BAVEX-826373 format. One record per residue (C-alpha): residue number from 0; residue in one letter; x, y, z. Coordinates in steps of 0.001 Angstrom, whole numbers, plus 500000, padded with zeros to 6 digits. Example, Ala and Ser with C-alpha at 12.3 -4.5 7.8 and 13.67 -1.06 7.14 Angstrom:
# BAVEX-826373
<num:0; residu:A; c1:512300; c2:495500; c3:507800> $
<num:1; residu:S; c1:513670; c2:498940; c3:507140> $
***
This chain:
# BAVEX-826373
<num:0; residu:M; c1:457889; c2:534992; c3:461358> $
<num:1; residu:N; c1:455085; c2:533773; c3:462790> $
<num:2; residu:R; c1:455076; c2:532584; c3:466292> $
<num:3; residu:W; c1:454664; c2:529014; c3:465497> $
<num:4; residu:R; c1:457755; c2:528807; c3:463313> $
<num:5; residu:I; c1:459807; c2:530474; c3:466169> $
<num:6; residu:L; c1:458906; c2:527795; c3:468495> $
<num:7; residu:Q; c1:459663; c2:524949; c3:465568> $
<num:8; residu:I; c1:463110; c2:527085; c3:465496> $
<num:9; residu:F; c1:463548; c2:527183; c3:469179> $
<num:10; residu:G; c1:462742; c2:523371; c3:469450> $
<num:11; residu:V; c1:465456; c2:522480; c3:466999> $
<num:12; residu:L; c1:468047; c2:524622; c3:468922> $
<num:13; residu:I; c1:467005; c2:523059; c3:472232> $
<num:14; residu:T; c1:467325; c2:519784; c3:470866> $
<num:15; residu:F; c1:470679; c2:520357; c3:469237> $
<num:16; residu:F; c1:471916; c2:521843; c3:472477> $
<num:17; residu:F; c1:471230; c2:518904; c3:474636> $
<num:18; residu:F; c1:472448; c2:516400; c3:471782> $
<num:19; residu:F; c1:475624; c2:518310; c3:472030> $
<num:20; residu:I; c1:476108; c2:518295; c3:475861> $
<num:21; residu:E; c1:475482; c2:514513; c3:475539> $
<num:22; residu:C; c1:478452; c2:514213; c3:473205> $
<num:23; residu:Q; c1:480551; c2:516214; c3:475459> $
<num:24; residu:S; c1:479734; c2:514405; c3:478728> $
<num:25; residu:P; c1:481960; c2:511937; c3:479922> $
<num:26; residu:P; c1:481255; c2:508410; c3:479392> $
<num:27; residu:A; c1:479037; c2:506626; c3:481665> $
<num:28; residu:T; c1:480484; c2:504549; c3:484317> $
<num:29; residu:P; c1:481468; c2:501015; c3:483375> $
<num:30; residu:T; c1:479066; c2:498234; c3:484775> $
<num:31; residu:A; c1:482165; c2:495886; c3:484468> $
<num:32; residu:V; c1:486047; c2:496369; c3:484810> $
<num:33; residu:D; c1:486797; c2:498154; c3:481710> $
<num:34; residu:V; c1:490825; c2:498162; c3:481653> $
<num:35; residu:Q; c1:491981; c2:499296; c3:477990> $
<num:36; residu:P; c1:495937; c2:499291; c3:478391> $
<num:37; residu:E; c1:496211; c2:501939; c3:475688> $
<num:38; residu:K; c1:493739; c2:504574; c3:477249> $
<num:39; residu:I; c1:495039; c2:504009; c3:480826> $
<num:40; residu:P; c1:495572; c2:506116; c3:482655> $
<num:41; residu:F; c1:492032; c2:506969; c3:483071> $
<num:42; residu:Q; c1:491309; c2:510294; c3:484480> $
<num:43; residu:T; c1:488887; c2:509010; c3:487386> $
<num:44; residu:L; c1:488923; c2:505567; c3:489145> $
<num:45; residu:S; c1:485256; c2:504880; c3:488148> $
<num:46; residu:E; c1:486220; c2:504766; c3:484510> $
<num:47; residu:Y; c1:488081; c2:501340; c3:485505> $
<num:48; residu:G; c1:484873; c2:499821; c3:486814> $
<num:49; residu:F; c1:486682; c2:498083; c3:489312> $
<num:50; residu:F; c1:483780; c2:498579; c3:492025> $
<num:51; residu:K; c1:479920; c2:498394; c3:491584> $
<num:52; residu:N; c1:477300; c2:500400; c3:493065> $
<num:53; residu:K; c1:478302; c2:503281; c3:495119> $
<num:54; residu:L; c1:481984; c2:504047; c3:494498> $
<num:55; residu:A; c1:482862; c2:504400; c3:497926> $
<num:56; residu:A; c1:481568; c2:501088; c3:499261> $
<num:57; residu:L; c1:484414; c2:499621; c3:497660> $
<num:58; residu:Q; c1:482468; c2:496696; c3:496614> $
<num:59; residu:P; c1:484636; c2:494834; c3:494260> $
<num:60; residu:S; c1:483252; c2:493943; c3:490575> $
<num:61; residu:D; c1:483528; c2:490317; c3:488878> $
<num:62; residu:R; c1:486829; c2:488931; c3:489096> $
<num:63; residu:V; c1:488254; c2:491810; c3:491266> $
<num:64; residu:L; c1:489501; c2:489744; c3:494267> $
<num:65; residu:P; c1:490022; c2:491439; c3:497546> $
<num:66; residu:Y; c1:493572; c2:490205; c3:499355> $
<num:67; residu:D; c1:495437; c2:491255; c3:502409> $
<num:68; residu:L; c1:498941; c2:491031; c3:503888> $
<num:69; residu:I; c1:500071; c2:489129; c3:507310> $
<num:70; residu:T; c1:502239; c2:492090; c3:508388> $
<num:71; residu:P; c1:501277; c2:495400; c3:506342> $
<num:72; residu:L; c1:503133; c2:498542; c3:506061> $
<num:73; residu:F; c1:502573; c2:501141; c3:508513> $
<num:74; residu:S; c1:500878; c2:504453; c3:506808> $
<num:75; residu:D; c1:499796; c2:506754; c3:509793> $
<num:76; residu:Y; c1:497560; c2:504262; c3:511099> $
<num:77; residu:A; c1:495690; c2:504088; c3:507662> $
<num:78; residu:Y; c1:493313; c2:501136; c3:506866> $
<num:79; residu:K; c1:493812; c2:499838; c3:503483> $
<num:80; residu:A; c1:491663; c2:497633; c3:501087> $
<num:81; residu:R; c1:493533; c2:495658; c3:498627> $
<num:82; residu:F; c1:492394; c2:494035; c3:495390> $
<num:83; residu:V; c1:493530; c2:492449; c3:492416> $
<num:84; residu:W; c1:492454; c2:492332; c3:488880> $
<num:85; residu:M; c1:494047; c2:490415; c3:486112> $
<num:86; residu:P; c1:492824; c2:489601; c3:482550> $
<num:87; residu:D; c1:490809; c2:486583; c3:481839> $
<num:88; residu:S; c1:492791; c2:483427; c3:480950> $
<num:89; residu:V; c1:495932; c2:484347; c3:482182> $
<num:90; residu:R; c1:497854; c2:483437; c3:485640> $
<num:91; residu:A; c1:500351; c2:484605; c3:487645> $
<num:92; residu:N; c1:503682; c2:482555; c3:488847> $
<num:93; residu:V; c1:505555; c2:482527; c3:491780> $
<num:94; residu:R; c1:509206; c2:483186; c3:491456> $
<num:95; residu:A; c1:511853; c2:480851; c3:493660> $
<num:96; residu:D; c1:512088; c2:483865; c3:495844> $
<num:97; residu:G; c1:508416; c2:483948; c3:496802> $
<num:98; residu:V; c1:507349; c2:487122; c3:494667> $
<num:99; residu:V; c1:504325; c2:486760; c3:492605> $
<num:100; residu:D; c1:505202; c2:487335; c3:489079> $
<num:101; residu:F; c1:502162; c2:488835; c3:487542> $
<num:102; residu:P; c1:501248; c2:488701; c3:483971> $
<num:103; residu:E; c1:500831; c2:491713; c3:481572> $
<num:104; residu:N; c1:498061; c2:494436; c3:482299> $
<num:105; residu:T; c1:497623; c2:493128; c3:486123> $
<num:106; residu:V; c1:496363; c2:495930; c3:488222> $
<num:107; residu:L; c1:496981; c2:496200; c3:491958> $
<num:108; residu:I; c1:494438; c2:498400; c3:493620> $
<num:109; residu:K; c1:494821; c2:500090; c3:497229> $
<num:110; residu:N; c1:492667; c2:502078; c3:498826> $
<num:111; residu:F; c1:493667; c2:504341; c3:502000> $
<num:112; residu:Y; c1:490820; c2:505186; c3:504254> $
<num:113; residu:Y; c1:490017; c2:506203; c3:507737> $
<num:114; residu:P; c1:486928; c2:504988; c3:509957> $
<num:115; residu:K; c1:486249; c2:507975; c3:511983> $
<num:116; residu:D; c1:485800; c2:505866; c3:515034> $
<num:117; residu:F; c1:488479; c2:502813; c3:514908> $
<num:118; residu:R; c1:486452; c2:500967; c3:517562> $
<num:119; residu:R; c1:483919; c2:500695; c3:514622> $
<num:120; residu:A; c1:486027; c2:500093; c3:511939> $
<num:121; residu:N; c1:483514; c2:499019; c3:509688> $
<num:122; residu:E; c1:481570; c2:502347; c3:509585> $
<num:123; residu:D; c1:481878; c2:505850; c3:508494> $
<num:124; residu:W; c1:485038; c2:505986; c3:506221> $
<num:125; residu:Q; c1:486888; c2:508636; c3:504886> $
<num:126; residu:I; c1:488606; c2:507131; c3:501780> $
<num:127; residu:L; c1:491673; c2:509686; c3:500832> $
<num:128; residu:E; c1:493327; c2:508016; c3:498004> $
<num:129; residu:T; c1:493370; c2:504776; c3:495860> $
<num:130; residu:R; c1:496756; c2:503811; c3:494446> $
<num:131; residu:L; c1:497171; c2:501378; c3:491161> $
<num:132; residu:L; c1:499955; c2:499217; c3:490276> $
<num:133; residu:V; c1:499442; c2:498310; c3:486631> $
<num:134; residu:K; c1:501883; c2:496282; c3:484315> $
<num:135; residu:L; c1:502003; c2:497572; c3:481045> $
<num:136; residu:K; c1:504572; c2:496628; c3:478425> $
<num:137; residu:N; c1:506064; c2:494600; c3:481105> $
<num:138; residu:T; c1:506659; c2:497548; c3:483326> $
<num:139; residu:W; c1:504949; c2:498535; c3:486257> $
<num:140; residu:Q; c1:503420; c2:502150; c3:486419> $
<num:141; residu:T; c1:501963; c2:504206; c3:489162> $
<num:142; residu:Y; c1:499093; c2:506169; c3:489427> $
<num:143; residu:T; c1:497661; c2:507743; c3:492208> $
<num:144; residu:Y; c1:493779; c2:508832; c3:492468> $
<num:145; residu:A; c1:492588; c2:511630; c3:495277> $
<num:146; residu:W; c1:489271; c2:510976; c3:496731> $
<num:147; residu:D; c1:486984; c2:514309; c3:496902> $
<num:148; residu:E; c1:485133; c2:515373; c3:500145> $
<num:149; residu:A; c1:481860; c2:513853; c3:499001> $
<num:150; residu:Q; c1:483432; c2:510539; c3:498300> $
<num:151; residu:T; c1:481778; c2:510289; c3:495229> $
<num:152; residu:E; c1:484879; c2:510134; c3:492734> $
<num:153; residu:A; c1:488779; c2:510090; c3:492924> $
<num:154; residu:T; c1:490725; c2:511788; c3:490576> $
<num:155; residu:L; c1:494019; c2:511105; c3:488817> $
<num:156; residu:T; c1:496877; c2:513123; c3:490605> $
<num:157; residu:Q; c1:500757; c2:513552; c3:489317> $
<num:158; residu:I; c1:501697; c2:515837; c3:492297> $
<num:159; residu:G; c1:500357; c2:514419; c3:495201> $
<num:160; residu:D; c1:498152; c2:516574; c3:497871> $
<num:161; residu:F; c1:497487; c2:516824; c3:501332> $
<num:162; residu:K; c1:494345; c2:516114; c3:503083> $
<num:163; residu:P; c1:493174; c2:516927; c3:506720> $
<num:164; residu:V; c1:492150; c2:513658; c3:508435> $
<num:165; residu:S; c1:490746; c2:512959; c3:512004> $
<num:166; residu:W; c1:489951; c2:509593; c3:513630> $
<num:167; residu:T; c1:489461; c2:508211; c3:517310> $
<num:168; residu:D; c1:491465; c2:505356; c3:518084> $
<num:169; residu:E; c1:490689; c2:501893; c3:519872> $
<num:170; residu:S; c1:491674; c2:503491; c3:523605> $
<num:171; residu:G; c1:488853; c2:506833; c3:522682> $
<num:172; residu:I; c1:491712; c2:509199; c3:521720> $
<num:173; residu:Q; c1:491140; c2:511639; c3:519299> $
<num:174; residu:H; c1:494052; c2:512083; c3:516654> $
<num:175; residu:D; c1:494289; c2:514724; c3:513829> $
<num:176; residu:I; c1:496995; c2:514873; c3:511212> $
<num:177; residu:E; c1:497588; c2:516181; c3:507609> $
<num:178; residu:Y; c1:497905; c2:512935; c3:505674> $
<num:179; residu:V; c1:500244; c2:513080; c3:502742> $
<num:180; residu:I; c1:498987; c2:511780; c3:499077> $
<num:181; residu:P; c1:502512; c2:511032; c3:497538> $
<num:182; residu:N; c1:503551; c2:512309; c3:494158> $
<num:183; residu:K; c1:504382; c2:509974; c3:491320> $
<num:184; residu:N; c1:508115; c2:510077; c3:492007> $
<num:185; residu:Q; c1:507756; c2:509536; c3:495496> $
<num:186; residu:C; c1:505533; c2:506167; c3:494756> $
<num:187; residu:K; c1:508722; c2:505327; c3:492450> $
<num:188; residu:S; c1:511252; c2:505745; c3:495439> $
<num:189; residu:C; c1:509732; c2:503137; c3:497557> $
<num:190; residu:H; c1:508774; c2:500443; c3:494890> $
<num:191; residu:Y; c1:512013; c2:500790; c3:492852> $
<num:192; residu:F; c1:513972; c2:497369; c3:492967> $
<num:193; residu:N; c1:516677; c2:496307; c3:490755> $
<num:194; residu:N; c1:516346; c2:499066; c3:488690> $
<num:195; residu:T; c1:512674; c2:499202; c3:488039> $
<num:196; residu:V; c1:509387; c2:499499; c3:489915> $
<num:197; residu:Q; c1:508057; c2:496538; c3:491653> $
<num:198; residu:P; c1:504854; c2:495664; c3:493840> $
<num:199; residu:I; c1:506123; c2:495275; c3:497676> $
<num:200; residu:G; c1:503506; c2:493209; c3:499594> $
<num:201; residu:P; c1:502574; c2:490496; c3:497326> $
<num:202; residu:K; c1:504797; c2:487573; c3:497833> $
<num:203; residu:V; c1:503952; c2:484045; c3:499175> $
<num:204; residu:Q; c1:505616; c2:484705; c3:502614> $
<num:205; residu:N; c1:503129; c2:487483; c3:503017> $
<num:206; residu:L; c1:500142; c2:486422; c3:501346> $
<num:207; residu:N; c1:499880; c2:482897; c3:503342> $
<num:208; residu:R; c1:496829; c2:483756; c3:505417> $
<num:209; residu:T; c1:493139; c2:482926; c3:505550> $
<num:210; residu:L; c1:490500; c2:485797; c3:504429> $
<num:211; residu:V; c1:487090; c2:486498; c3:504652> $
<num:212; residu:Y; c1:485444; c2:486646; c3:500872> $
<num:213; residu:A; c1:481678; c2:486959; c3:500168> $
<num:214; residu:D; c1:481619; c2:483536; c3:500296> $
<num:215; residu:G; c1:483304; c2:482499; c3:503546> $
<num:216; residu:E; c1:486574; c2:482172; c3:505070> $
<num:217; residu:Q; c1:489510; c2:480371; c3:502819> $
<num:218; residu:K; c1:492759; c2:480397; c3:502863> $
<num:219; residu:Q; c1:494085; c2:483156; c3:500314> $
<num:220; residu:L; c1:496635; c2:481249; c3:498233> $
<num:221; residu:E; c1:494091; c2:478517; c3:497718> $
<num:222; residu:K; c1:491398; c2:481379; c3:496584> $
<num:223; residu:W; c1:493817; c2:482984; c3:494271> $
<num:224; residu:Q; c1:494521; c2:479342; c3:492707> $
<num:225; residu:Q; c1:490720; c2:478684; c3:492634> $
<num:226; residu:T; c1:489772; c2:481731; c3:491108> $
<num:227; residu:G; c1:492328; c2:481653; c3:488110> $
<num:228; residu:I; c1:494975; c2:484110; c3:489437> $
<num:229; residu:L; c1:497724; c2:482037; c3:490623> $
<num:230; residu:Q; c1:499327; c2:478881; c3:488687> $
<num:231; residu:T; c1:499598; c2:475684; c3:491431> $
<num:232; residu:A; c1:502539; c2:476036; c3:493215> $
<num:233; residu:D; c1:504154; c2:474381; c3:496558> $
<num:234; residu:F; c1:503849; c2:477064; c3:498785> $
<num:235; residu:T; c1:504953; c2:474691; c3:501922> $
<num:236; residu:K; c1:508711; c2:475773; c3:501018> $
<num:237; residu:F; c1:508273; c2:479055; c3:501701> $
<num:238; residu:H; c1:508505; c2:480696; c3:505362> $
<num:239; residu:S; c1:505850; c2:482748; c3:506193> $
<num:240; residu:L; c1:506167; c2:486154; c3:507697> $
<num:241; residu:A; c1:505084; c2:486302; c3:511365> $
<num:242; residu:K; c1:502018; c2:488719; c3:512333> $
<num:243; residu:W; c1:504363; c2:491461; c3:513955> $
<num:244; residu:D; c1:501225; c2:492721; c3:516283> $
<num:245; residu:N; c1:500439; c2:488849; c3:517197> $
<num:246; residu:A; c1:502893; c2:487630; c3:520303> $
<num:247; residu:K; c1:500907; c2:484426; c3:519845> $
<num:248; residu:S; c1:501736; c2:483880; c3:516322> $
<num:249; residu:A; c1:505865; c2:483768; c3:516674> $
<num:250; residu:D; c1:508451; c2:484728; c3:519143> $
<num:251; residu:L; c1:509651; c2:488346; c3:519657> $
<num:252; residu:Q; c1:512813; c2:488318; c3:517296> $
<num:253; residu:A; c1:510370; c2:486867; c3:514310> $
<num:254; residu:R; c1:507932; c2:489477; c3:514601> $
<num:255; residu:A; c1:510508; c2:492122; c3:514820> $
<num:256; residu:L; c1:512366; c2:491143; c3:511467> $
<num:257; residu:A; c1:508960; c2:490663; c3:509657> $
<num:258; residu:Y; c1:507904; c2:494286; c3:510985> $
<num:259; residu:L; c1:511328; c2:495525; c3:509755> $
<num:260; residu:D; c1:511223; c2:493437; c3:506585> $
<num:261; residu:V; c1:507859; c2:495098; c3:505482> $
<num:262; residu:N; c1:508801; c2:498377; c3:506578> $
<num:263; residu:C; c1:512360; c2:499076; c3:505852> $
<num:264; residu:G; c1:513405; c2:496055; c3:503627> $
<num:265; residu:H; c1:512108; c2:497239; c3:500260> $
<num:266; residu:C; c1:514702; c2:499861; c3:500604> $
<num:267; residu:H; c1:517709; c2:498303; c3:502898> $
<num:268; residu:R; c1:518088; c2:495541; c3:500990> $
<num:269; residu:A; c1:521136; c2:494646; c3:498332> $
<num:270; residu:E; c1:518773; c2:495434; c3:495346> $
<num:271; residu:G; c1:517120; c2:498298; c3:497016> $
<num:272; residu:G; c1:517533; c2:502141; c3:497447> $
<num:273; residu:A; c1:519230; c2:502104; c3:500346> $
<num:274; residu:H; c1:521714; c2:499546; c3:499396> $
<num:275; residu:T; c1:524718; c2:501686; c3:500205> $
<num:276; residu:S; c1:523942; c2:502056; c3:503829> $
<num:277; residu:G; c1:525014; c2:497968; c3:504305> $
<num:278; residu:L; c1:522095; c2:497572; c3:506348> $
<num:279; residu:Y; c1:519637; c2:494576; c3:504876> $
<num:280; residu:L; c1:516838; c2:494456; c3:506913> $
<num:281; residu:L; c1:514909; c2:491383; c3:505849> $
<num:282; residu:A; c1:513175; c2:488773; c3:507954> $
<num:283; residu:N; c1:515475; c2:485930; c3:506696> $
<num:284; residu:Q; c1:518550; c2:488106; c3:507795> $
<num:285; residu:Q; c1:521159; c2:485906; c3:509446> $
<num:286; residu:D; c1:523952; c2:488265; c3:509478> $
<num:287; residu:N; c1:523645; c2:490558; c3:512709> $
<num:288; residu:G; c1:526116; c2:493078; c3:511232> $
<num:289; residu:K; c1:523772; c2:493323; c3:508199> $
<num:290; residu:L; c1:520712; c2:494053; c3:510816> $
<num:291; residu:G; c1:522715; c2:496734; c3:512207> $
<num:292; residu:F; c1:524073; c2:495211; c3:515286> $
<num:293; residu:C; c1:527157; c2:497336; c3:516505> $
<num:294; residu:K; c1:527453; c2:499132; c3:513038> $
<num:295; residu:T; c1:528587; c2:502436; c3:512529> $
<num:296; residu:P; c1:526564; c2:504130; c3:509786> $
<num:297; residu:V; c1:527623; c2:504564; c3:506554> $
<num:298; residu:A; c1:526446; c2:508262; c3:506478> $
<num:299; residu:A; c1:523592; c2:509452; c3:509018> $
<num:300; residu:G; c1:524522; c2:513196; c3:509836> $
<num:301; residu:K; c1:521934; c2:514379; c3:512396> $
<num:302; residu:G; c1:520109; c2:511341; c3:511802> $
<num:303; residu:S; c1:522157; c2:509496; c3:514314> $
<num:304; residu:G; c1:520994; c2:511351; c3:516766> $
<num:305; residu:G; c1:524256; c2:511063; c3:518482> $
<num:306; residu:R; c1:524309; c2:507430; c3:518820> $
<num:307; residu:K; c1:527076; c2:505413; c3:517803> $
<num:308; residu:Y; c1:525742; c2:502109; c3:516456> $
<num:309; residu:G; c1:522532; c2:500934; c3:514424> $
<num:310; residu:I; c1:521736; c2:498368; c3:517093> $
<num:311; residu:V; c1:523443; c2:498181; c3:520522> $
<num:312; residu:P; c1:522271; c2:494945; c3:521735> $
<num:313; residu:G; c1:520428; c2:495160; c3:525289> $
<num:314; residu:Q; c1:520437; c2:498907; c3:524825> $
<num:315; residu:P; c1:517534; c2:500608; c3:522512> $
<num:316; residu:D; c1:518043; c2:504311; c3:523725> $
<num:317; residu:A; c1:521655; c2:503908; c3:522372> $
<num:318; residu:S; c1:520458; c2:502391; c3:519074> $
<num:319; residu:I; c1:520240; c2:504715; c3:515826> $
<num:320; residu:L; c1:517502; c2:502482; c3:514381> $
<num:321; residu:L; c1:515267; c2:502975; c3:517143> $
<num:322; residu:Y; c1:515911; c2:507035; c3:517435> $
<num:323; residu:R; c1:515085; c2:507005; c3:513699> $
<num:324; residu:M; c1:511675; c2:505141; c3:514214> $
<num:325; residu:E; c1:510836; c2:507554; c3:516934> $
<num:326; residu:S; c1:511598; c2:511038; c3:515130> $
<num:327; residu:D; c1:509249; c2:513043; c3:513290> $
<num:328; residu:D; c1:511774; c2:515188; c3:511898> $
<num:329; residu:P; c1:512119; c2:514664; c3:507802> $
<num:330; residu:G; c1:515588; c2:514864; c3:508139> $
<num:331; residu:E; c1:516035; c2:512543; c3:510699> $
<num:332; residu:M; c1:512950; c2:509773; c3:510606> $
<num:333; residu:M; c1:512632; c2:506550; c3:508796> $
<num:334; residu:P; c1:511066; c2:505751; c3:506877> $
<num:335; residu:E; c1:511575; c2:508852; c3:504862> $
<num:336; residu:L; c1:508081; c2:508590; c3:503386> $
<num:337; residu:G; c1:504903; c2:507073; c3:503738> $
<num:338; residu:R; c1:504237; c2:508771; c3:507736> $
<num:339; residu:V; c1:504085; c2:512021; c3:509267> $
<num:340; residu:V; c1:503784; c2:510572; c3:513005> $
<num:341; residu:E; c1:505732; c2:507748; c3:514757> $
<num:342; residu:H; c1:504404; c2:504261; c3:514706> $
<num:343; residu:R; c1:503707; c2:503820; c3:518778> $
<num:344; residu:E; c1:503267; c2:499911; c3:518780> $
<num:345; residu:G; c1:505904; c2:499335; c3:516072> $
<num:346; residu:I; c1:508363; c2:501532; c3:518302> $
<num:347; residu:A; c1:507390; c2:499168; c3:521236> $
<num:348; residu:L; c1:508091; c2:496354; c3:519422> $
<num:349; residu:I; c1:511562; c2:497065; c3:518542> $
<num:350; residu:R; c1:512331; c2:498427; c3:521800> $
<num:351; residu:A; c1:511466; c2:495571; c3:523293> $
<num:352; residu:W; c1:513179; c2:493407; c3:520767> $
<num:353; residu:I; c1:516740; c2:495279; c3:521417> $
<num:354; residu:E; c1:516093; c2:495012; c3:524927> $
<num:355; residu:S; c1:516126; c2:490994; c3:524823> $
<num:356; residu:L; c1:519283; c2:491240; c3:522873> $
<num:357; residu:E; c1:522438; c2:490217; c3:524534> $
<num:358; residu:G; c1:525717; c2:491291; c3:524152> $
<num:359; residu:G; c1:526190; c2:495021; c3:523913> $
<num:360; residu:C; c1:528743; c2:496907; c3:521818> $
<num:361; residu:E; c1:532599; c2:497323; c3:522568> $
***
C-alpha cells in the first residue's frame, strides 16, 4: 500500500474519531432557559440555562427574575441569591394565608455564596451550592447542585457534601467553617408541610419589599405582577413581616417573632414536623403558651440544658429556647439543620426580647 493511500485512510480515521467524540460530548449550554420537565433533573446547573454569560456571575437569563425576602433564614452567614422562573402564559396566585401558589413547572433557584470579605460583598464570591425547588406534577421536588472549586459548574448531588469556607466579616474578623451541603432527605425535613414538600420563603408577608432590578428600584410584588409572574391581588390585607435586624422597622416583639417565624416556624407549627412539641413559633402567634412562655418541654432531654421552661419572661438565661439557639451541639441545637455555628446577632435579638418581657414563671 503506497504512502498516499495510508494518509487517506489515516485522514478518514481521524475524521471519524472527532465525529465520534463530538457525538459523545455533552450538549452545549443553552442560550436561554431550557426547562424540560421530562428530563429534570439535569446533571449540571448550566444545562437549565438560568444564567447567561459566565455561570458564576449569576446574571439571570430572560424571564428569570431575582427576588429577596424581608427576613431570610439564617444559614451560617451565607449570602443567598434567589431567582424564580415560570413557564410563559401562566401566573401564580396568592392563597388566603398569603402563601404564593405557583403553577406547574415553576423553578425556585437559591444560590448560597460567601464573599471573601463581607465589607466588599459584591466582590470575590465563592458559590458553594445552588438549590432548586421544581414543581412537577403538582409536587415540589428538591435538587441540589454543588459547585466546583473553579466556579465554572455545579453538579447534581443527592448525598450532600462538606466544603471548607473562609470569610472576613464586617468587623475584620476572620472566620473558617466546614459548610454543609444538605442531602436530599435533609432538604425535605425543613420543607415538609402538611405531609408534602413546600417552599418556605415566598409568601406575601415576606416578599412585600422593594428590590433593585436592572431597570431600577421597584416594589417586588408590583414587579411580579408586571412581569406576569403573579395575578393581581389585594396585598394590603397581609401584614408584612418585620425586618428582624432593623430596629427602626418595627418594635422588638415584632422583630423577634419575625425571626422565630422564618428560622423556626416552618417546623414549629401545627402543620410542620415539630408540631408535637406544642411550640408554634409564628409571627402572628397570640398564645404565649404556644410561644413557650412558662411551658415545660414535651421531650427535650439534654437539649433543655437543665432549664425548666421554654421561655421564662425576663430571664433569658433560664429559657430553653435561648439555650438551644446558643448551642452548637448537634444533639441540642436549634435549628437542628442548616447551621454549624450560632447566629450571634439573632441570639442577641431573642435575648433582648426575653429580657423585655415581664411576669416570670411560678
